[in-house]
Each structure stands twice: as C-alpha cells, then as structure tokens.
C-alpha positions as CSV (number, residue, x, y, z in Angstrom):
1,M,100.6,133.3,14.4
2,K,97.5,133.1,12.1
3,I,95.4,135.8,12.9
4,R,91.4,135.9,11.4
5,L,89.9,140.1,12.2
6,H,86.5,140.5,11.7
7,H,84.8,143.4,10.9
8,P,86.0,144.3,8.6
9,R,87.5,140.3,7.6
10,R,90.5,139.9,6.8
11,D,92.9,137.2,7.3
12,L,97.4,137.8,8.4
13,E,100.0,136.3,9.9
14,I,102.5,138.2,12.2
15,P,105.6,136.1,13.3
16,G,106.8,135.6,17.2
17,R,105.5,135.9,20.2
18,R,103.5,138.6,21.5
19,R,102.0,139.4,24.4
20,V,97.4,139.7,23.4
21,S,98.1,143.8,24.3
22,G,101.0,144.5,21.7
23,I,99.5,142.5,18.6
24,L,95.5,144.8,19.7
25,V,98.2,147.8,19.6
26,E,100.9,146.5,16.5
27,L,97.1,146.3,15.0
28,G,95.5,150.0,15.8
29,L,93.0,148.1,17.8
30,D,91.6,149.5,20.7
31,P,92.3,146.5,23.4
32,E,88.6,147.7,25.4
33,A,86.6,147.2,22.3
34,H,87.9,143.9,21.0
35,L,88.0,140.1,22.5
36,V,91.0,137.6,20.9
37,I,90.4,133.9,21.4
38,R,92.3,130.9,20.8
39,G,90.1,127.7,19.7
40,D,87.6,127.8,22.5
41,A,89.6,130.2,25.5
42,L,89.5,133.5,25.8
43,L,92.3,135.3,26.1
44,T,93.6,138.1,28.2
45,S,95.5,140.9,28.0
46,D,98.6,139.6,29.4
47,S,98.2,136.3,27.5
48,E,101.6,135.0,25.0
49,V,100.8,133.7,21.4
50,G,103.2,132.2,19.1
51,D,104.4,130.9,15.7
52,E,102.3,128.0,16.4
53,D,99.0,129.8,17.5
54,E,95.5,130.6,15.5
55,I,94.0,132.9,16.7
56,E,90.6,135.4,15.9
57,I,90.1,139.0,17.2
58,R,86.0,140.0,17.1
59,P,84.6,143.6,18.0
60,V,83.7,143.5,21.2
61,I,79.3,143.7,20.5
62,S,77.0,144.6,23.3
63,G,73.2,145.2,23.7
64,G,71.2,147.2,25.9
65,T,68.3,147.5,27.1
66,T,65.8,150.4,27.9
67,D,63.7,151.5,29.9
68,E,60.5,152.2,28.0
69,A,57.7,149.3,28.3
70,P,56.9,148.2,24.7
71,C,54.3,149.3,22.8
72,A,51.0,147.4,22.7
73,V,49.5,146.9,19.2
C-alpha cells in the first residue's frame, strides 16, 4: 500500500494486508492522535488495507474556545 504521511510530509510503501491499528503501531504513531483516510473515507482502527490501497495519515488537529470574552478595541 502507498502511504502519505503529513507533519512531516513523506511518502512510503508497505507491502501486505494490515489493519489500520497495526499500521499506526508499526509506524510508531499514536492511534488516538491520527486519522487514516482512503479516498474520501475516514477509516476505523479495525479497517483493513492492502497492496492496492493508497491512504493518508494525518495528525488530529483540534481547536478550542475560551471562556474569555473577546477584547474590545
């Protein structure tokens, strides 16, 4: 399978069929902190991918809100 990693950006290939959770562990990535995408679909940790697949692995980025009122200028 072809894998595109983001942050840092790099491309690699891993042969064989694997579960998403196994790929993340093999690459030393925290499954709770990464999204795995095939085409337009978000994959779950138990999804399987094989040699014919191309996937993207992106870190989870979240924003938040604060309880503070915006400053008036």
